[in-house]
N, C-alpha and C positions, 0 to 999 in steps of 0.2 A: 583421501580424509573422506572424510561428511559432506554429503551438500543437503542445505531444506527451501524449499520451499514454504513462502512465505505465506501466509491466509491472507484477505480482504481484513481480519478483523485484529491478527499482527499489528498491520500494519496501522490503520487504525485507530490503537493501542495512542499513537505518536503523531496524531492528527494534535489541532488545537481544542479539543476539546475537553481538555483537565490532564491531570495527571494515570500520565501510563499505571498500568496495571504492576506492582515492584516485579512478580514473577515474569511477568516475560522483560522488562525494562534490565534484568539481573544475566536475564540466558541474552539478551539480544549481548548488551556489552562482553559476557562474556567469549562472541563464536565469531570465528572469522570471517569479519566482511568478506572476502573473497568464497567464503563457502555458501551467501548468502542471495537466496533467487525474491522474485516478484514474478506471475505468470503476464503479460498484457493482458489478461481476463480481467485480473487481480485490479492494476488498472481503470479498468475497463467499467468494475462494476464498479469503484472508487466516483470516479467521473459523473457517470448514471446519479448517485443518491446526491453527490454535489448537484448534478443542472437539473433534482426535482427539487432540492430546497427553493423554495419564493427568494427573488435579490435583496441583498442586506448584509448586514455587517458579517453575520455566518459567512454565507453562505463568499462573498470575497476571502474571507479569511479561511477559509477552508480550498480555497480552489488558487491562494496566493503556495498555503502548504504543499497541495500537488504538484503548486509546479515547482516549487522552489527549495521544500521541509526533504524532501522523503532523498533517505542519502546518496550520495551521488556514488559510490561502493558496492552498492545491491545491483546485483544482475538481473538481467530484464533475460528472460523466456518467452521468444515469440512463437506463438500460432497461427494459423491459415483453417482456411475450412475445412482445409482435412483434421485437422485434430480438435475441433467447435462448431456449437450448435449456433447461430445464431443466437447476441449475446436482445434481452428483450426489457 
């Protein structure tokens, strides 16, 4: 079975910013959930972007989306200092 590591922009398509790209949406729907993964670095990048936003409704909505809106079935790929540099 093929497995896919989703990039930040793919996950961001499903945030509260509007409608996801139809092609991305169809591809996700047609993919097996157990074949979809995201790196902890992807989540760190999204969190960093959220933290840079000013306090307000948009930031609160994105924080909620990150906490409860990301599919539970999405696999997480962990990494440590040996596989990445510092996130800045």
